[in-house]
C-alpha positions in Angstrom: -97.3 -214.0 306.3 -98.4 -213.2 309.9 -102.0 -212.7 310.8 -102.5 -210.4 313.8 -106.2 -209.7 314.5 -107.6 -208.7 311.1 -104.3 -207.5 309.6 -102.0 -209.7 307.5 -98.4 -208.6 307.2 -94.9 -209.8 306.6 -92.1 -209.4 309.0 -88.9 -209.2 307.0 -85.3 -207.9 307.2 -84.8 -204.3 306.4 -83.0 -203.0 303.2 -81.8 -199.6 302.3 -84.7 -199.5 299.8 -87.0 -199.2 302.8 -85.5 -195.9 303.9 -88.2 -193.5 302.6 -91.0 -195.8 303.7 -89.6 -196.1 307.2 -89.2 -192.3 307.3 -92.8 -191.8 306.4 -93.8 -194.3 309.1 -91.7 -192.6 311.8 -93.0 -189.2 310.9 -96.6 -190.4 310.9 -96.0 -191.4 314.5 -94.3 -188.1 315.4 -97.1 -186.2 313.8 -99.5 -188.0 316.1 -97.5 -187.3 319.3 -95.8 -184.0 318.5 -97.8 -182.4 315.6 -94.6 -182.2 313.4 -92.1 -184.3 311.5 -89.3 -185.3 313.8 -87.1 -187.1 311.4 -85.4 -186.4 308.0 -84.0 -188.6 305.3 -80.5 -187.5 306.5 -81.2 -188.9 309.9 -82.0 -192.3 308.3 -79.0 -192.3 306.0 -76.7 -191.6 308.9 -78.4 -194.2 311.2 -78.7 -197.0 308.7 -75.3 -196.2 307.2 -73.6 -196.7 310.6 -70.7 -199.1 310.1 -71.3 -200.6 313.5 -74.8 -201.9 312.4 -76.2 -204.5 310.1 -79.7 -203.4 309.3 -80.6 -206.8 307.7 -79.7 -208.5 311.0 -80.8 -206.0 313.6 -83.8 -204.3 312.0 -87.2 -205.7 310.9 -90.0 -204.2 308.8 -93.7 -205.1 309.1 -95.3 -204.8 305.7 -98.8 -205.4 304.4 -99.5 -207.3 301.2 -99.7 -204.1 299.2 -96.2 -203.0 300.2 -97.2 -200.5 302.9 -94.7 -200.3 305.8 -96.9 -200.3 308.9 -94.2 -201.1 311.6 -90.5 -201.1 312.2 -88.2 -202.2 315.0 -84.5 -201.6 315.4 -82.0 -203.1 317.9 -78.9 -201.3 318.9 -76.2 -203.3 320.7 -72.7 -201.8 320.9 -69.7 -202.6 323.0 -69.6 -203.5 325.9 -72.9 -205.2 324.8 -74.7 -205.0 328.1 -77.4 -202.6 327.0 -79.6 -203.6 324.0 -81.6 -200.6 322.9 -84.9 -201.1 321.1 -86.5 -198.5 318.9 -89.8 -199.3 317.2 -93.0 -197.8 316.0 -96.4 -198.9 314.5 -98.4 -196.6 312.2 -101.2 -195.0 314.1 -103.8 -196.3 311.7 -102.6 -199.9 312.2 -102.4 -200.0 316.0 -104.4 -202.4 318.1 -103.8 -205.4 315.8 -100.8 -207.0 317.6 -98.1 -205.6 315.2 -96.2 -204.0 318.1 -96.3 -207.3 320.0 -94.8 -209.2 317.1 -92.1 -206.6 316.6 -91.2 -206.7 320.3 -91.1 -210.5 320.3 -88.6 -210.4 317.5 -86.4 -207.8 319.2 -86.3 -209.6 322.5 -85.5 -212.9 320.8 -82.8 -211.3 318.7 -81.2 -209.6 321.8 -81.1 -213.0 323.7 -79.1 -214.5 320.8 -76.3 -211.9 321.4 -76.0 -212.4 325.2 -72.6 -214.2 324.8 -71.1 -210.9 323.4 -71.3 -209.3 326.8 -68.4 -209.8 329.4 -69.0 -212.8 331.6 -70.8 -212.1 334.9 -72.2 -208.8 333.8 -75.8 -207.6 333.9 -77.5 -207.4 330.5 -80.7 -205.3 330.0 -83.1 -204.4 327.2 -83.8 -200.7 327.2 -86.6 -198.7 325.5 -87.6 -195.0 325.7 -91.1 -193.7 325.0 -93.1 -190.6 325.7 -94.0 -190.4 329.4 -97.6 -189.7 328.3 -98.1 -192.3 325.5 -100.2 -194.8 327.4 -100.4 -197.5 324.7 -96.6 -197.8 324.6 -96.3 -197.8 328.4 -99.0 -200.5 328.6 -97.2 -202.7 326.0 -93.9 -202.4 327.8 -95.4 -203.0 331.3 -97.2 -206.1 330.0 -93.8 -207.4 328.7 -92.1 -207.0 332.1 -90.3 -203.7 331.5 -90.2 -201.1 334.2 -89.6 -197.4 334.2 -86.2 -196.6 335.7 -85.5 -193.0 334.6 -87.1 -189.9 333.0 -85.6 -187.4 330.6 -87.0 -183.9 330.0 -86.8 -181.8 326.9 -86.3 -178.2 327.9 -86.9 -175.0 326.0 -86.0 -171.3 326.3 -87.0 -168.5 324.0 -84.0 -166.4 322.8 -85.8 -163.0 322.4 -84.5 -160.0 324.2 -81.3 -159.5 326.2 -79.5 -162.8 327.0 -77.3 -163.3 330.0 -73.6 -162.9 329.3 -71.3 -165.7 330.2 -69.0 -165.2 333.2 -65.9 -167.3 332.8 -64.0 -168.7 335.8 -60.4 -167.4 336.2 -57.9 -169.1 333.8 -60.6 -170.4 331.4 -60.7 -169.5 327.7 -63.4 -170.5 325.2 -63.1 -171.3 321.5 -64.5 -173.6 318.9 -63.1 -177.0 318.2 -60.3 -177.2 315.7 -59.5 -180.0 313.2 -57.5 -182.7 314.9 -59.0 -182.2 318.3 -61.8 -184.8 317.9 -60.1 -187.5 320.0 -59.2 -185.1 322.8 -62.8 -183.9 322.8 -64.2 -187.4 322.8 -62.0 -188.3 325.8 -63.1 -185.1 327.7 -66.7 -185.9 326.9 -66.4 -189.5 328.0 -64.8 -188.4 331.3 -67.4 -185.8 332.0 -70.3 -188.2 331.4 -68.9 -190.9 333.7 -71.1 -189.2 336.2 -74.2 -189.5 334.0 -76.7 -192.1 335.2 -76.6 -195.2 332.9 -73.3 -194.2 331.3 -71.5 -197.1 329.7 -67.9 -196.8 328.6 -66.9 -198.6 325.3 -63.3 -199.5 324.4 -61.9 -196.2 323.0 -61.3 -197.5 319.5 -64.9 -198.7 319.1 -66.5 -195.8 321.0 -64.6 -193.0 319.2 -65.3 -194.5 315.7 -69.0 -194.7 316.6 -69.1 -191.2 318.0 -67.4 -189.8 314.9 -70.0 -191.6 312.7 -73.0 -190.4 314.6 -71.9 -186.8 315.3 -69.4 -185.7 312.6 -71.5 -187.2 309.8 -74.7 -185.7 311.0 -76.1 -183.2 308.5 -76.5 -180.7 311.3 -72.8 -180.9 312.4 -71.2 -177.4 312.5 -67.8 -177.2 314.1 -68.2 -173.5 314.6 -71.0 -174.3 317.1 -68.8 -176.8 319.1 -67.5 -174.7 322.0 -64.5 -175.8 324.1 -63.6 -174.3 327.5 -59.9 -174.7 328.0 -57.5 -174.3 330.9 -54.1 -174.2 329.2 -53.8 -177.3 327.1 -56.7 -179.1 328.9 -60.3 -179.2 327.8 -62.2 -178.4 330.9 -65.7 -178.4 329.5 -67.7 -178.3 326.2 -71.0 -177.4 324.7 -71.8 -179.0 321.3 -74.7 -177.3 319.6 -76.5 -177.3 316.3 -78.4 -174.5 314.6 -81.7 -176.2 313.8 -83.8 -179.2 314.6 -85.8 -181.2 312.0 -89.0 -180.7 313.9 -88.6 -176.9 314.4 -86.2 -175.1 312.0 -86.3 -172.0 314.3 -84.9 -174.0 317.2 -81.2 -174.4 318.0 -80.2 -177.4 320.1 -77.5 -178.1 322.7 -76.7 -181.7 322.0 -74.2 -182.2 324.8 -72.8 -180.0 327.6 -70.4 -181.2 330.2 -67.6 -180.2 332.6 -64.8 -182.5 333.8 -64.7 -183.0 337.5 -61.6 -180.8 338.4 -63.4 -177.8 336.9 -66.9 -178.2 338.4 -68.6 -175.9 340.9 -67.0 -172.8 339.4 -69.8 -171.7 337.1 -68.3 -173.1 334.0 -71.4 -175.1 332.9 -73.5 -172.0 333.3 -71.0 -169.9 331.3 -71.0 -172.5 328.5 -74.8 -172.6 328.4 -75.0 -168.8 328.1 -72.3 -168.8 325.4 -74.4 -171.3 323.5 -77.6 -169.2 323.9 -75.8 -166.1 322.7 -74.4 -167.6 319.5 -77.5 -169.5 318.6 -79.5 -166.2 319.1 -77.0 -164.3 316.9 -77.6 -166.9 314.2 -81.3 -166.3 314.1 -82.6 -169.1 316.3 -85.8 -168.1 318.0 -85.4 -170.6 320.8 -83.0 -173.2 322.1 -83.7 -176.7 323.4 -81.8 -179.6 325.1 -82.5 -182.9 326.9 -81.6 -183.6 330.5 -81.9 -186.5 332.9 -84.6 -185.3 335.4 -82.7 -186.8 338.3 -79.2 -185.7 337.0 -76.5 -186.8 339.4 -74.6 -183.6 338.8 -77.5 -181.2 339.2 -77.8 -180.3 335.6 -81.6 -180.1 335.7 -81.4 -177.4 338.4 -78.9 -175.4 336.3 -81.1 -175.4 333.3 -84.1 -174.4 335.3 -82.1 -171.5 336.8 -81.2 -170.4 333.2 -84.9 -170.0 332.4 -85.5 -173.2 330.5 -88.9 -174.9 330.8 -90.1 -178.5 330.1 -92.0 -179.1 326.9 -91.7 -182.9 326.7 -90.7 -185.9 328.7 -89.6 -189.5 327.9 -89.5 -192.5 330.2 -86.6 -195.0 330.0 -87.7 -198.6 330.5 -85.5 -201.6 331.3 -86.0 -205.4 331.3 -83.3 -207.6 332.7 -82.1 -210.3 330.4 -79.3 -211.6 332.6 -78.4 -210.7 336.2 -74.8 -209.8 337.1 -72.5 -206.9 337.8 -73.9 -203.7 336.5 -71.4 -201.8 334.4 -73.6 -198.7 334.0 -73.2 -195.7 336.2 -75.7 -195.6 339.1 -74.2 -192.9 341.3 -71.3 -190.4 341.4 -68.2 -192.0 342.7 -66.3 -189.9 345.2 
């Protein structure tokens, strides 16, 4: 039993039986910050069922004596093991009692235990994302030595009225992904996002398996909304969409949009974006959203602004260095 201020609670390993309680906790936090439920039980089944994770080892629950789950923290650490992501939350009614501090203490200590998994001589960091406007989280992270290194914006466009028609560059065809093309798409996506700030490349066998688990097993996965722009047999670009979001059933979402280097600066990203708008609108979506790095190295933020998208939320990415060394994450576009 841990006593934090006037609250007594137990910090224990997570089990699958905690899923509904953890979901209720996470949505209590999203109701406070967004006014809506952000997560579904399918999100948790997919996340906690990830074969690359051991929730008993890498997740902790804070629970009061009556069995109420008041806090949760998760640590994500995948190959090449140089970026340890922390995701955590404390129930709004139980804040200010030191629960968040205890959860973060555990996560940082757990991350340090796994330092030897990273390649020798590489820089290893802890990373956390939080709303750019949630001051309690920002204060907690700052006090623990984290610093804001990047900002991500959530953008929105209404789909009412006439939408711009895509104009495809010469030689480009567009179609949906077909069964058996998953690995080719993964490779194209990995190549396109090498120019994304903070990108880390995992060994293909590990990275592909993880991507399949997280994307193809998602309850929102719909192959007919995964658009591939092809040039002959090559995938030149892609837009991977879903028809709804858990927090707004009337909103479609562009999960990932990218163009490989040889096909950039020809209007292909814009055409893929408008293709996505059109199809989501035809399926009844009232609006479409996506996330973008505010300082995108490829100019993506400017493209989305040109397409009429506006910011409706922003998150800050914080880092804390656990070990100095060679940084494997993308910091700039290589010429």
